[in-house]
N, C-alpha and C positions, 0 to 999 in steps of 0.2 A: 369663340376664337381665343379668348383669354386662357381658358383651360387648355386648349390645344397647344398654344404657344408655351405656356408654362411647362407642359409635359415634354414638349420638344426640347426645351432648354435644360430642364432638371434631370430627366431620366438618364441621358448619357453620362452626365457627371456622377449621378448616384451609382450607376452601374460600374463606372470606372473605379470609384472608390471601393465598391464591394469586391471587384476583381483584385484591387490592390491589397485589401485585407486578407483575401483568400491566398494570394500569392505569397504574402508575408508569412501566413500560417504554414504553407508548404515549405518555405525556407526554414522556419523554426523546426518543423518535423524532420527535415533533412539534416539540419545541424545536430539535433539531439541524436538522430540515428548514427551520424558519423562519429560523434563523441563517444556514444555508447559502444560502437564497434571497435573503437581504438582503445578503450579503457576497461572493457568487461573483465579482462584477466586480472585487473588490479584488486578485485574484491575477494577477500578470503572466505573461508568456510565458517558457518555459524555452528551453534550447538546442534542443530537438527539436521544438517545437510546429509551426513553419513547415514543416519537412520532413514531419511526419506529415500535415499538411493537404494537402500536395502528393500524398502517397501515397494519401490518400482520393480525391482527384480522379482519379488514374490508375486506381484500382480501379473507381470508378463509371463511368469512361469505358470500361473493359474490359467491364463487364457491359452497358453501354448499346450497345456496338458488336457484341454477340454474340461476344465474345472475338476480334474482329479486331484491336483495339488492345490489345496485350499489354505495353505499356511498364511496367505495374505489376509484372510478373514479373521485372524486372531492375533495379528502382529502388533505388539505393544498396544497403544491405543490409536494407532494411525488408521486402523480399519474403520474408525468412526469419522474419518475425513476422506474426501475424495483424493485419488492419486493421479488425476489427469495430467497435471504438470510433470509429476515425477515420471510417469510412463512416457510422455512425449520426449522428455530429456533423455531417457534411457534409449528410446528408439532412435532419436537424432544422433546420439553418440555412436551408434552402430554404422552410420553412413557419412559422418564428417570426421576429418582427421584432428580431433581435439581430445584432450583428456576429459574424463567424465565430468569432473567438477567445473572445468572450463566450459563444457557444453551446457551445464546447468546455468552458469552465469550468462552465457550468450542467449539462451532461450529466455531467461528472465528479462534481459534487455529487450528482446523482441516482443514479449508479452507487454512490457511496460510501454513501449512505443505504440503498440496497438491500443492500449488504454488511453494514451494521450490523443491519438487520432479519433477514437470514438468519443471521448469527452469533448473534443473540439467540434465534432459534427453535432453532438447533442446541444452544446451551447449555441452554435450557429443556428440551429433549428429554432431554438427558443428565443434568442435575442438578436439574431442577425450576424453578419460577418465580423463586425468590430467586436461584438461580445464573444464570438468564437475565438478570435485571435487573442483577446485579453485573457480568456479562460485558459487557452493553451499555454500562454506565457506564465500565468499564475501557477499552473500545475507542473509544468516542466521545471520551473524555478522554485518548486516547493521541495526543499532538501529531504524532508521525511519521505515523500512519495518517491522521489527520484532514487534515493539511496536504497529503499526497500525493494524496488523493482528488480535489482540485480540479484539479491541474495535471500529473499524471503519466499520460500516455496509454497506457503499457504496463503498468507494475507495479501500479497501483491496480486497473484492470479485471481483471488476472490474479489479484490477491488475492481479489477478489470471486468470480471464476469458481471458484477453488480451494475456497473455503469452501462454495459450492453443491455441488461434487463431494463434499466431505467429509460434508456433510449427507446426500447420497445414500448414501454408504458406511455411515454410522452407521445409517440406516434399514434398509439391507440386513442389517447385523448383527442388528438387533432382530427383523427379520421372517424371517430365515433358518430354513428353506430355502424359504419361500413368499413371496418379495418381491411386494409389491403393484404394480399397473401404475403408480401414482404414483411409487413408489420407483424402478422401472426407468426411468421418464422422467427423473427428477431425476438419476440416475447418468449417463444418456446426455447430457442437456443440459449438466450440469456438465463432463463429460469433453470434449465438443465445444468448449465455450467455453474451457476451460482450455488444452487443447493448441492450440486455434486462436489463443490469445493468445501463448503461449510454449511451446516444446517441453518446457520443464521441467514442464509439467502431467503428463507421463508419470510423474513421481515418485509420483503417487497410486497407481499400480499397486504400487509398492514398499510404500507405507503399507498397502494391502490385503493383500498377500502376507504381510507380517510380522504385521500386526494380527490377521488371522484365524487365526493359529496356535493360540491358546488355544481358540477355538471349534471348530476342526477336530479338535483333540486330544480335546475333550469328546465330539464326535460319534463319533469312533473308539471311545472307551471305552464309550459308552452304546448306540450303534447297531450296532457291529461294522464291520469294514473294508468289507465289500461294501455295506452299506446307507449308510454314510457317503459312500462314493465315488458311489453312485447319487444321493444327495441333493445332493452337490456338483455333479455333472454336470447335474442338473435346474436348479440355480441358474444355472450358466453358460448353459444353453440358453435359459432365459426372459429372461436379460439381453441376448441377441443383438439383438433388435429395438431396444432402447435404445441399444446400442453402434453399430448401423448408423445410427440417427438422429444420434448424436453425431458419427459420421464425416462424414455429410452436412453437419451444422452446421459442423464444423471446416473442410470444404472451402468453405463459403460465406464464412466470415470470413477464411480463409487459403487462397486458391485455389491458390497455388504448391505447397502441401503434397500435393495430390492429382493434380498433373500427372504425376508419376512416383511409383511405390510407395516408392522409397528417399529421396524428398525430406525427409521428417521426420528420417531418420537423418543426411542430409547437414547439415541445420540443427543437429542435436545435435553433430556433429563440428565444424562451423564455430564454434559458440559455445563449445566446450570449449577453444579456443585463442584467444589475444588476436588481434583482427582489425584493429587500427588501429596507427598509429605511436604508440609509448609516450610518455606524458607523466608528469609528476610531480605528486603531490598531497600535501597536508599531513596527516600522521598522527602523532600523539603528539609534536608539535613538530618533526618532521623531514620533509624532502622525500623522498618515496619513489616510485620508478617503479611505476606501477600493476601491471605483471606481477610485481613483486617484493615485494608487500605481505606482511607476516608473517602467520603462522597466527592470531595474536591480533587481527587487524583486526576481524573480525566480533564475537567475544565482547566485545571492548573497547567497540565502539560500541553494541552492544545494551545492555551494562551501564550505559553512560553516557547513553543517549538514551531508553530506556524509563522511564516513571514508576516511582518506587520501590515503590509499592504493587503494581503489576503484576509487578515482578520478584520481590518477596517471595512473593506468592501463586502465581506461576508455579513457583518453586522448590518450594514445598510440594506443588503439584499433580503435578509430575514425580516427586518422591520417593514420593508416595502411589501413583502408578501402578505403579512398580516394586516397591513393597512388596506391593501387592495381588496380583501375579502368583504369589506363592508361597502365598497364603492359600486354604484350601479353602472358606471361607465366602463368597467372592466369586464370583458366577456367571460362567461362561465368557464370556457375551455382554458382561458389564460389563468384563471384562478386555480383550476384543477392542476395544471402543469406546474405552476409555481409552488403550490401546496405540496405536491408530490416531491419536488426537489428539496423543499425545506424539511419535509419529514425525513427524507433520505440522509440529509446532512446533520440532523439534530436528534431524531428519535432514538437511535442506538445509544447515544450518550446520555439522554434523559433516562432511559431504562436502566442503564448501568449505574447512574447516580442514585436511582431510587432502590433498585434491587441489591446494589453493592455486592456483586460477585467478587471472587478473587481477581485481583488486577496485578499485573506484573509486566516487565519488559516494556515500560513506557506505553506508547500508544500504538504499538505495532498491530495489535488485534483490531484496531479501529481505523486502519489505513483506508478501508473501503468507504468511509464517509468523506474523505478528502476530495475525490473527484466531484461529487455533487456540491460540496462547499465551493470549489473553484468555479463551477457553473453559476451558482448564485452570485458569486463575486464578479465574475465576468459580465453577467447580464446587468448587474447593478452599474458597472462601469460603462457599459454601452448605453444604458438609459441615461446615465448622468451626462455623458458626452452629447447625446441627442438634446437633452434639456438645455445644456449650455449653448448648443448651436442655435436653438430657437430663442433663447432668452438672454444669454450672456456670452455671445460669440467670442468676445475679446478674452474671456477667461479660459478658453479651450487650451491654448498653449501652456498655461500654467498647470492645468489639470494633467495634461500629457506629461509634462516635466515631472510632476509629483509622482505619477504612476511609474515613469521610467526610473526615477530615483528609488522608489519602493521596490522595484525589481532588481536593481543593482545591489541592494543590501544582501539578499539571500544568495545572489550569484557570487558575490565576493567571498561569502562564507563557504559556499560549496567548493570554490577553487581552493581555498585554504585548507578545508577539511578533507578533501579527496584522499582516499576512497571511503571516508567515514561520513559521508553527507548525512546519513540517517541519524547521526548524533547531534545534529544542529540544534542550537538554542538561539533564539532571536535576541535583538538588542534590548528588549524589555527585560530579559533574563540576564543581560550582561554577557551574552554569547557563552561559548563553552568554558571560557576562562572562569567566569563566576559560577556557572551551573555545575561545574565539576565538584564543588564543595557541597552541593545540595542534592544532586540527582545522579543516577547512573547514566553513563554515556555509551560506552561500547559493550552493551549487555550481550551482543551476539558473539563477541570475542574475535572480530574480524582482524584486529591488529596483530594476531599471532602469525598471520601470513607474512606480513612485512618483517616482523621480528625474526621469523624463521629464515627468510631470505637474507636478512642482515647477518644472522649467525653463520650461515654457510659462507657468505662472502668474507666475513671477518676471519674465519678459520683458513680459508684459501689464502687470504692476504698475509696471514701470519705463518703460512706454510705448516700448519699443525695437522697431524693425523691422529686418528683414534688410537688408544693404547692397543698393543698387540693382542690379538685374540678376541676382541670384542668391539662393539660399536660405541659411539658416543652416547652417553646417558644424559637425558634432559628431564628434569623435574618441571612439571607444568602446572601453574595455577590458572586454570581456565579450561576451555573445552579440549579434551585430550585427543580425540580422533582428528579433528581439524588440524591440530598441531602436528600429528604424525604424518598426515597427508602433505602438509606444507614442508616439513623437514625432509621427508624422503626416506629411502631404505637404509641410509648410513647412520640412522639415529634410532634409539629406543627411548620411549617416554614413559612417565609414570608420576606418582605423587611423592615417591620416596626421595627426599632431598639429601639424605645422609649418604646415599650411594651414587649420587648424580655428579656429573661434571659441570653442568650448567643448570641454571634455574631460569625459566621463562615465565613471566608474570604479567597479567593484565594490570592496567592502571586503575582498577576498580577497588572499592573499599574492602573487599574480602581478601585481597592479596596483600601480603606483608611487604613493606619496603625493606630490603636486605642490606646489611652492612658488608657488601662485597663489591669487587670491581665490576663496573657496568661495561659490558661489551657492546651492547646494542640498545639504543633508546629510540622509540618511535613517538614523536611528538607532533601535535597539531595545535597551532595557536597557543603555544607555551603550555599545553596540557599533555601530560604523559599518558599515552595510550597503552604502551607495553614496554617492558625492559627485558633484557637478557643479562644475567649475572654469571660471572665466572666463580663458581663455588668449590673449585677443586682444593682439597686440603682444608676445607672449612666445615665446621659442625653447624649445620642448619637443621633445626629440629622440625620445622614446618614452614610451609609457604603461606598458610592461611593466617589472616589477621583476626579472624573470629572462629569460634568452634564450628566444626562441620555440622550441617543440619542432620 
């Protein structure tokens, strides 16, 4: 009778709270979707956008010609990446009334929101509704993830593909040794998309191999070696249709990969070595050649760019995972799931620290580790709140207040930095005000869009027209093609500052500050992101502050 009474009293309250957390998560997703839909046009083009758009056209031409036109299979080095996002954007552009690059920004927002939703479902599955909501908030208010999802055509879609694959692996651990058809499909779909985006998707195999060790050891102890091997073989067998589907999907989005069996391995070898002429970037106040970045590059930038609340909870989640491995009261499935998540959040960084490949453009190549980081942090928060409820209930309001304050810090920075959220540095780094002296901020060159808009508006306000018989000439220190797209057909661009009317420069270390009238200045939090100078009648020999590489 006591058990029945307790169940009758507690269950409705618990279910009510679970519905509340889920409802709040849906509100968060709806709010992010609304904001993204209203602001996606604010994000400028990066260095790679134009080239990726060309790659998409070549891929579509290849499919449209029945593989007679195979120019896509040797285009720059992009043929060693998948072009799924690029093709989807090009096809979407044909059916919606938006400019091509606006379409790419919109699709990036859609993919990003899908990533948020999948990460929420993953965290909810692992840690319950409160953990799911906390994870969603942590990821949505992570400026690095949010900013990249609009304009990063490789790394953001790859991050979303990887979290789909991780969701499939978590479901596989839960259902082992009888995975459902849905789980098999998710694993295949995630694997196909992830490897089809970047060959690094193969790291998920390592996550699974290491992560499943506790579960396989438990199987060996309880089922015996023969039965454990039989059950493992059964799982591999039933996964085969999903993996075949994944392989076909990979071939669709990355056709070069299936032209020869060894092509994925060639891509892995190619990207394991630096493949361009080296240049220097600013790291910790010094100019460092990108193949010579110190081992501390990634841990330093992650520590200074992720929100403080995410860092604190992530550290707690990682410690909790490793402590649980030696505990007999933690189920083996739980150990496997948490170990896979911890591997997904940390192993790529550890490998990079040990192997020391060429590193550049901040942490954009490692955006894919942020969703599992958020899951670990969200699960740690959920478990912490459960512990407080059982042991220190009066402390729960203080914990919630601290969590809310931790979320407000990156939110306020995101509002101030928009649309350059991806340049965020946390308060440990002194925000972008201090970080500007030590690290690169707008390495994508997004600020040239606002600078271009400002130049056009300034010329209209001054009622100035281009000299007779020619267009306005603009010398650009930064990505040239994005500047041309942003300026439009009434301008010509180039590097030659002697013949130019205006100079447009990014606020990065490699662009010179000019002694000329400033027409437009793009600033965030007192940091200059871009300027436009009136250099008519002035002798400006170069826009570069350092020799060209």
